[in-house]
NUPA-235083 format. One record per residue (C-alpha): residue number from 1; residue in one letter; x, z, y. Coordinates in steps of 0.25 Angstrom, whole numbers, plus 2048, in hexadecimal, padded with zeros to 3 digits. Each point is the difference from the previous one (the first is absolute). Layout:
BEGIN
+-----+------+-----+-----+-----+
!  nr ! rest !   X !   Z !   Y !
+-----+------+-----+-----+-----+
! NUM !    A !   X !   Z !   Y !
...
+-----+------+-----+-----+-----+
REM end
This chain:
BEGIN
+-----+------+-----+-----+-----+
!  nr ! rest !   X !   Z !   Y !
+-----+------+-----+-----+-----+
!   1 !    M ! E37 ! B07 ! 944 !
!   2 !    K ! 7F7 ! 808 ! 808 !
!   3 !    P ! 806 ! 807 ! 80D !
!   4 !    V ! 804 ! 80E ! 7FF !
!   5 !    G ! 7F4 ! 809 ! 803 !
!   6 !    Q ! 7F5 ! 7F6 ! 7FC !
!   7 !    V ! 7F7 ! 805 ! 7F6 !
!   8 !    D ! 7FC ! 7F7 ! 7F4 !
!   9 !    E ! 7F1 ! 7FF ! 801 !
!  10 !    C ! 7FF ! 7FF ! 7F1 !
!  11 !    V ! 804 ! 80F ! 800 !
!  12 !    D ! 7F2 ! 805 ! 805 !
!  13 !    R ! 7F8 ! 7F6 ! 7F9 !
!  14 !    C ! 806 ! 803 ! 7F3 !
!  15 !    K ! 7FE ! 80F ! 800 !
!  16 !    P ! 7F2 ! 800 ! 7FB !
!  17 !    F ! 803 ! 7FA ! 7F3 !
!  18 !    A ! 803 ! 809 ! 7F4 !
!  19 !    L ! 806 ! 7F6 ! 7F6 !
!  20 !    S ! 801 ! 804 ! 7F1 !
!  21 !    V ! 80E ! 800 ! 7FA !
!  22 !    D ! 7FC ! 7FB ! 7F3 !
!  23 !    R ! 7FC ! 7F3 ! 804 !
!  24 !    R ! 80B ! 7F5 ! 803 !
!  25 !    V ! 801 ! 7F2 ! 802 !
!  26 !    L ! 80D ! 7F8 ! 7FC !
!  27 !    A ! 802 ! 7F2 ! 806 !
!  28 !    L ! 80A ! 7F9 ! 7F8 !
!  29 !    G ! 807 ! 7F5 ! 807 !
!  30 !    G ! 800 ! 7F2 ! 7F9 !
!  31 !    S ! 80F ! 800 ! 801 !
!  32 !    L ! 801 ! 80B ! 7F6 !
!  33 !    L ! 7FA ! 7F6 ! 7F5 !
!  34 !    S ! 80C ! 7F6 ! 803 !
!  35 !    G ! 80C ! 800 ! 7F7 !
!  36 !    N ! 804 ! 800 ! 7F1 !
!  37 !    S ! 7F5 ! 804 ! 7F6 !
!  38 !    M ! 809 ! 80B ! 7FA !
!  39 !    G ! 802 ! 807 ! 80E !
!  40 !    F ! 7F1 ! 7FE ! 802 !
!  41 !    N ! 7FC ! 806 ! 7F3 !
!  42 !    E ! 809 ! 80D ! 802 !
!  43 !    W ! 7FA ! 801 ! 80E !
!  44 !    I ! 7F1 ! 7FF ! 7FC !
!  45 !    E ! 803 ! 80A ! 7F5 !
!  46 !    G ! 805 ! 80A ! 80A !
!  47 !    I ! 7F3 ! 7FD ! 809 !
!  48 !    A ! 7F8 ! 803 ! 7F3 !
!  49 !    R ! 807 ! 80D ! 7FE !
!  50 !    I ! 7FD ! 804 ! 80F !
!  51 !    L ! 7F1 ! 7FC ! 7FF !
!  52 !    E ! 7FF ! 807 ! 7F2 !
!  53 !    T ! 804 ! 80D ! 806 !
!  54 !    R ! 7F6 ! 7FF ! 80C !
!  55 !    S ! 7F5 ! 7FC ! 7F6 !
!  56 !    S ! 803 ! 80C ! 7F7 !
!  57 !    Q ! 7FF ! 809 ! 80D !
!  58 !    N ! 7F2 ! 7FA ! 802 !
!  59 !    H ! 805 ! 7F9 ! 80D !
!  60 !    R ! 7FA ! 7F3 ! 805 !
!  61 !    T ! 809 ! 7F4 ! 803 !
!  62 !    V ! 7FD ! 7F2 ! 805 !
!  63 !    V ! 80C ! 7F5 ! 7FF !
!  64 !    V ! 7FF ! 7F4 ! 809 !
!  65 !    V ! 809 ! 7F5 ! 7FD !
!  66 !    G ! 806 ! 7F6 ! 809 !
!  67 !    G ! 803 ! 7F1 ! 7FE !
!  68 !    G ! 80F ! 7FF ! 803 !
!  69 !    D ! 807 ! 7F3 ! 7FC !
!  70 !    A ! 7F3 ! 7FB ! 7F9 !
!  71 !    A ! 7F8 ! 801 ! 80D !
!  72 !    R ! 80B ! 7FA ! 808 !
!  73 !    N ! 803 ! 7F4 ! 7F7 !
!  74 !    G ! 7F1 ! 7FD ! 7FF !
!  75 !    I ! 7FF ! 801 ! 80F !
!  76 !    D ! 80C ! 7F7 ! 802 !
!  77 !    M ! 7FA ! 7F5 ! 7F7 !
!  78 !    L ! 7F3 ! 800 ! 807 !
!  79 !    V ! 805 ! 801 ! 80F !
!  80 !    G ! 803 ! 7F1 ! 800 !
!  81 !    S ! 7F2 ! 7FD ! 7FD !
!  82 !    T ! 7F8 ! 809 ! 809 !
!  83 !    D ! 801 ! 809 ! 80C !
!  84 !    S ! 7F4 ! 809 ! 7FC !
!  85 !    V ! 804 ! 80E ! 800 !
!  86 !    E ! 7F5 ! 804 ! 7F7 !
!  87 !    A ! 804 ! 7F6 ! 7F6 !
!  88 !    L ! 80F ! 805 ! 800 !
!  89 !    D ! 7FA ! 80E ! 7FF !
!  90 !    R ! 7F8 ! 7FD ! 7F4 !
!  91 !    V ! 80C ! 7FA ! 7F9 !
!  92 !    G ! 808 ! 80D ! 803 !
!  93 !    I ! 7F4 ! 809 ! 7FB !
!  94 !    S ! 800 ! 7F8 ! 7F3 !
!  95 !    A ! 80F ! 803 ! 7FE !
!  96 !    T ! 7FD ! 80F ! 803 !
!  97 !    R ! 7F5 ! 800 ! 7F5 !
!  98 !    L ! 809 ! 7F9 ! 7F6 !
!  99 !    N ! 80B ! 80B ! 803 !
! 100 !    A ! 7F6 ! 80B ! 7FF !
! 101 !    T ! 7FB ! 7FA ! 7F2 !
! 102 !    I ! 80E ! 801 ! 7FB !
! 103 !    V ! 802 ! 80E ! 805 !
! 104 !    R ! 7F3 ! 804 ! 7FA !
! 105 !    E ! 802 ! 7FA ! 7F2 !
! 106 !    C ! 80E ! 806 ! 800 !
! 107 !    L ! 7FB ! 80E ! 803 !
! 108 !    I ! 7F5 ! 7FE ! 7F5 !
! 109 !    A ! 80B ! 7FC ! 7F6 !
! 110 !    H ! 807 ! 80D ! 804 !
! 111 !    G ! 7F4 ! 809 ! 7FD !
! 112 !    I ! 7FB ! 802 ! 80E !
! 113 !    N ! 7F1 ! 802 ! 802 !
! 114 !    V ! 7FD ! 7F5 ! 809 !
! 115 !    A ! 7F3 ! 7FE ! 807 !
! 116 !    S ! 7F8 ! 7F4 ! 7FB !
! 117 !    G ! 801 ! 7F3 ! 808 !
! 118 !    L ! 808 ! 7FC ! 80C !
! 119 !    P ! 7F9 ! 804 ! 80C !
! 120 !    T ! 7FE ! 7F6 ! 80B !
! 121 !    S ! 7FB ! 809 ! 80B !
! 122 !    V ! 804 ! 80E ! 806 !
! 123 !    S ! 7F2 ! 805 ! 7FC !
! 124 !    E ! 801 ! 7FB ! 7F2 !
! 125 !    A ! 80E ! 807 ! 7FE !
! 126 !    V ! 7FB ! 80D ! 806 !
! 127 !    G ! 7F5 ! 800 ! 7F6 !
! 128 !    L ! 809 ! 7FF ! 7F4 !
! 129 !    I ! 80A ! 80B ! 804 !
! 130 !    D ! 7F9 ! 80A ! 7F6 !
! 131 !    S ! 802 ! 7F7 ! 7F4 !
! 132 !    G ! 80F ! 7FE ! 800 !
! 133 !    V ! 80B ! 7FA ! 808 !
! 134 !    V ! 7FB ! 7F5 ! 809 !
! 135 !    V ! 808 ! 7F4 ! 801 !
! 136 !    M ! 7FD ! 7F5 ! 80A !
! 137 !    G ! 805 ! 7F5 ! 809 !
! 138 !    G ! 7FB ! 7FA ! 80D !
! 139 !    T ! 7F2 ! 800 ! 804 !
! 140 !    H ! 7FD ! 7F5 ! 80B !
! 141 !    P ! 807 ! 7F7 ! 80A !
! 142 !    G ! 806 ! 808 ! 80C !
! 143 !    H ! 802 ! 80D ! 7F8 !
! 144 !    T ! 80E ! 801 ! 7FA !
! 145 !    T ! 803 ! 809 ! 7F4 !
! 146 !    D ! 806 ! 80B ! 809 !
! 147 !    C ! 7F3 ! 800 ! 808 !
! 148 !    V ! 7F7 ! 800 ! 7F4 !
! 149 !    A ! 808 ! 80C ! 7FA !
! 150 !    I ! 7FF ! 807 ! 80D !
! 151 !    K ! 7F1 ! 7FE ! 801 !
! 152 !    V ! 7FE ! 805 ! 7F1 !
! 153 !    A ! 808 ! 80C ! 804 !
! 154 !    R ! 7F6 ! 803 ! 80B !
! 155 !    E ! 7F4 ! 7FD ! 7F8 !
! 156 !    M ! 804 ! 809 ! 7F4 !
! 157 !    S ! 805 ! 80B ! 809 !
! 158 !    A ! 80F ! 7FF ! 7FC !
! 159 !    S ! 80A ! 809 ! 806 !
! 160 !    D ! 809 ! 7F4 ! 803 !
! 161 !    C ! 804 ! 7F2 ! 7FC !
! 162 !    I ! 80D ! 7FD ! 7F9 !
! 163 !    I ! 806 ! 7F2 ! 804 !
! 164 !    A ! 80A ! 7FD ! 7F5 !
! 165 !    T ! 809 ! 7F4 ! 804 !
! 166 !    N ! 80E ! 7FA ! 7FE !
! 167 !    V ! 807 ! 808 ! 80B !
! 168 !    S ! 802 ! 80F ! 800 !
! 169 !    H ! 7FC ! 803 ! 80F !
! 170 !    V ! 7FA ! 7FA ! 80C !
! 171 !    Y ! 80C ! 7FD ! 809 !
! 172 !    S ! 802 ! 800 ! 80F !
! 173 !    S ! 802 ! 7F1 ! 7FF !
! 174 !    D ! 802 ! 7F6 ! 7F5 !
! 175 !    P ! 80C ! 804 ! 7F8 !
! 176 !    N ! 803 ! 7F2 ! 7FC !
! 177 !    A ! 802 ! 7FC ! 80E !
! 178 !    H ! 805 ! 80C ! 807 !
! 179 !    S ! 80C ! 808 ! 7FA !
! 180 !    D ! 7FC ! 80C ! 808 !
! 181 !    A ! 7F2 ! 801 ! 7FB !
! 182 !    T ! 7FD ! 80F ! 7FB !
! 183 !    P ! 7F6 ! 805 ! 7F6 !
! 184 !    I ! 7F5 ! 808 ! 805 !
! 185 !    E ! 7FB ! 80C ! 7F8 !
! 186 !    S ! 7F4 ! 804 ! 809 !
! 187 !    M ! 7F8 ! 7F9 ! 80B !
! 188 !    S ! 7F3 ! 7FF ! 806 !
! 189 !    H ! 7F6 ! 7F5 ! 7FE !
! 190 !    N ! 803 ! 7FB ! 80F !
! 191 !    E ! 80E ! 7FF ! 7FD !
! 192 !    L ! 7FE ! 7F8 ! 7F3 !
! 193 !    R ! 7F7 ! 7F6 ! 807 !
! 194 !    A ! 80B ! 7FE ! 80B !
! 195 !    I ! 809 ! 7FC ! 7F5 !
! 196 !    V ! 7F7 ! 7F7 ! 7F7 !
! 197 !    G ! 7FA ! 7F9 ! 80C !
! 198 !    D ! 7F2 ! 7FA ! 804 !
! 199 !    P ! 7F6 ! 7FF ! 7F5 !
! 200 !    A ! 7FB ! 7F3 ! 807 !
! 201 !    A ! 80D ! 7F9 ! 7FD !
! 202 !    H ! 800 ! 803 ! 7F1 !
! 203 !    K ! 800 ! 7F4 ! 7F7 !
! 204 !    A ! 7FB ! 7FF ! 7F2 !
! 205 !    G ! 80C ! 802 ! 7F6 !
! 206 !    A ! 809 ! 806 ! 80B !
! 207 !    R ! 80A ! 80B ! 7FC !
! 208 !    S ! 800 ! 80E ! 807 !
! 209 !    V ! 803 ! 80E ! 7FB !
! 210 !    V ! 7F2 ! 803 ! 804 !
! 211 !    D ! 7F7 ! 7F5 ! 805 !
! 212 !    P ! 7FB ! 801 ! 80E !
! 213 !    V ! 7F2 ! 7FF ! 7FC !
! 214 !    G ! 802 ! 80C ! 7F6 !
! 215 !    A ! 807 ! 808 ! 80A !
! 216 !    M ! 7F5 ! 7FE ! 80A !
! 217 !    H ! 7F5 ! 805 ! 7F6 !
! 218 !    A ! 809 ! 80C ! 7FC !
! 219 !    R ! 800 ! 805 ! 80E !
! 220 !    E ! 7F1 ! 7FD ! 802 !
! 221 !    A ! 7FD ! 807 ! 7F3 !
! 222 !    C ! 809 ! 80C ! 802 !
! 223 !    I ! 807 ! 7FD ! 7F3 !
! 224 !    E ! 80E ! 805 ! 7FE !
! 225 !    L ! 80A ! 7F6 ! 7F9 !
! 226 !    H ! 80B ! 803 ! 7F7 !
! 227 !    I ! 809 ! 7F3 ! 800 !
! 228 !    L ! 80B ! 7FF ! 7F5 !
! 229 !    D ! 807 ! 7F7 ! 7F7 !
! 230 !    G ! 7F7 ! 7FE ! 7F4 !
! 231 !    S ! 80B ! 7FE ! 7F6 !
! 232 !    D ! 805 ! 80E ! 803 !
! 233 !    L ! 7F7 ! 807 ! 7F6 !
! 234 !    E ! 805 ! 80E ! 804 !
! 235 !    A ! 7FC ! 7FE ! 80E !
! 236 !    L ! 7F3 ! 7FA ! 7FC !
! 237 !    E ! 7FD ! 80B ! 7F7 !
! 238 !    S ! 803 ! 80A ! 80A !
! 239 !    A ! 7F7 ! 7FA ! 80A !
! 240 !    M ! 7F5 ! 7FF ! 7F6 !
! 241 !    Q ! 801 ! 80F ! 7FE !
! 242 !    G ! 800 ! 803 ! 80F !
! 243 !    L ! 80F ! 804 ! 800 !
! 244 !    K ! 80B ! 7FC ! 809 !
! 245 !    F ! 805 ! 7F2 ! 7FD !
! 246 !    R ! 80A ! 7F6 ! 804 !
! 247 !    G ! 7F9 ! 7F7 ! 80A !
! 248 !    T ! 7F8 ! 800 ! 80D !
! 249 !    H ! 7F5 ! 809 ! 803 !
! 250 !    V ! 7F6 ! 7FA ! 80A !
! 251 !    R ! 7F9 ! 80C ! 806 !
! 252 !    N ! 7F3 ! 802 ! 808 !
! 253 !    S ! 808 ! 808 ! 80A !
+-----+------+-----+-----+-----+
REM end
């Protein structure tokens, strides 16, 4: 946490940007794709309804899907054979693209107008936003899907980036290890980075409510984050509409 009276330098840097409210990026954590198929089918149907509403209002949406268990399991299998960080990242990226393909095909099955193909770069994704809902996974080694989502948000002049994960808030400390951990409703980028830690220490497949690399890029890009439980469709829909939601708002000031 920054000392009282210290100004977050992101405040002044972010003032020149006038971001459109009708363009949003949704980062779906890979953990949301775990569990039984019945629960997944109900959840993805809810996601489809939210996206259909946005499309009917001529809004633009990019969905970036994480690797979750598929990525971690693949990385665990490889780690005994190599210590190459890039090799581990490539396995993780493949898992994100598998998950993104699943989400994409499900949305198509529910009648959503989805952009063609699965973009493999930020520029490719941004180039498709006028043709339908864009669904993608990771891009290249060293960039987590949180980071990709934030970069897409910056390039498409999105108003913010929604991080849908498997917890409802950022907590003051790990709630699994600390009984006195408290949920945080609003915080600055500097405060978020103090909690998630150093990007240099982040490893492929590591778990974090927002990965440190993504948190760093959000601050640098002046992108506000809305962090919430992606299984809470009411909270997700509110955040996608720019309304008050149950979760954590990471602000530029």
